[in-house]
C-alpha positions, -999 to 999 in steps of 0.1 A, spaced: 84 492 -481 64 464 -466 40 466 -436 65 451 -410 92 474 -422 70 505 -419 60 495 -384 97 492 -375 104 526 -390 75 540 -370 90 525 -338 124 539 -346 108 573 -353 90 572 -320 124 564 -303 140 593 -322 113 617 -310 118 606 -275 155 611 -277 148 646 -290 128 652 -258 94 660 -274 71 668 -245 39 658 -264 35 630 -289 36 639 -325 3 629 -341 4 619 -378 -23 606 -400 -13 582 -427 -30 583 -461 -23 570 -496 -5 537 -503 6 532 -467 -31 534 -456 -41 509 -482 -12 486 -472 -19 487 -434 -57 491 -433 -71 476 -464 -43 451 -470 -48 450 -507 -11 455 -516 22 442 -503 43 473 -504 43 511 -509 70 535 -521 67 560 -493 47 570 -463 23 599 -470 13 617 -438 -5 647 -425 10 662 -393 -23 667 -374 -9 693 -350 12 711 -377 -7 707 -410 13 735 -427 50 726 -424 59 753 -449 56 776 -418 84 759 -399 83 757 -362 110 742 -338 87 711 -336 85 706 -374 122 711 -378 129 686 -351 104 662 -365 120 663 -399 154 658 -384 140 627 -366 126 614 -399 159 620 -416 177 601 -388 155 571 -394 162 574 -432 199 573 -424 196 544 -400 177 522 -426 193 536 -458 160 550 -470 154 579 -493 151 612 -474 114 615 -484 105 581 -472 80 599 -450 66 631 -463 36 655 -460 35 666 -496 -2 656 -499 -12 675 -467 -17 709 -483 -38 694 -510 -61 671 -490 -65 693 -459 -77 722 -481 -100 701 -503 -112 676 -476 -104 691 -442 -124 667 -420 -109 633 -421 -123 620 -388 -90 603 -378 -88 576 -352 -58 565 -332 -43 533 -348 -11 527 -329 13 545 -305 51 542 -309 63 561 -278 62 598 -289 47 590 -323 10 585 -325 -3 572 -358 -38 580 -368 -59 567 -397 -89 584 -413 -121 564 -420 -119 543 -452 -146 565 -468 -123 595 -466 -96 577 -485 -121 565 -511 -133 601 -516 -97 613 -521 -89 585 -545 -120 592 -565 -112 629 -567 -76 624 -580 -83 591 -598 -53 578 -617 -47 544 -634 -25 534 -605 -54 539 -581 -78 515 -598 -70 485 -575 -72 507 -544 -106 522 -555 -120 488 -564 -108 474 -531 -124 502 -511 -156 501 -531 -159 464 -523 -149 467 -487 -174 496 -481 -201 478 -501 -205 508 -524 -221 495 -556 -237 525 -572 -227 558 -586 -250 575 -562 -233 559 -532 -199 569 -544 -211 605 -551 -226 606 -516 -192 595 -501 -173 622 -520 -200 648 -510 -195 639 -473 -158 648 -474 -155 671 -504 -187 691 -503 -173 720 -524 -185 712 -560 -157 733 -574 -132 708 -563 -153 680 -578 -155 698 -611 -118 707 -611 -108 670 -607 -134 658 -632 -152 636 -607 -181 631 -631 -157 615 -656 -143 592 -629 -177 580 -618 -187 575 -655 -156 553 -659 -163 533 -627 -201 528 -628 
């Protein structure tokens, strides 16, 4: 999915939410590849849209709102012949437990869909924590954009959002920083 396509899907999802008579806007925060595509612009496409439902962070405990939201997401998938998980909150449980304070800011409104983005430092901290080969370009782009040039600066960024050292040890942050700096 490319940026313009994603924005079209967001618009259609906002329309679907309005059709389903949501009283309040649904607030989502985008992370992962879609964040890199839309905010950092270091890639041309992403495979899916990773989100956190800000008002319903645990969608395993279903509510009428989360059921209706997922139905609206599925309607957009059908409309555009997308895979059903084109938009998913699979990362929400992981990141909101490990790094619960993303400091999101409103990026755009699409009728009843309000799209938020975290600060870039938050995304860098997450990518450093779960560092994979496919993240190298994203991490390098974020380091450059944030003018982080030392291991100490990178560590301070992670500490700001993931202060629990147990998470850092579990995800071998030391090894990641050794590899990058």
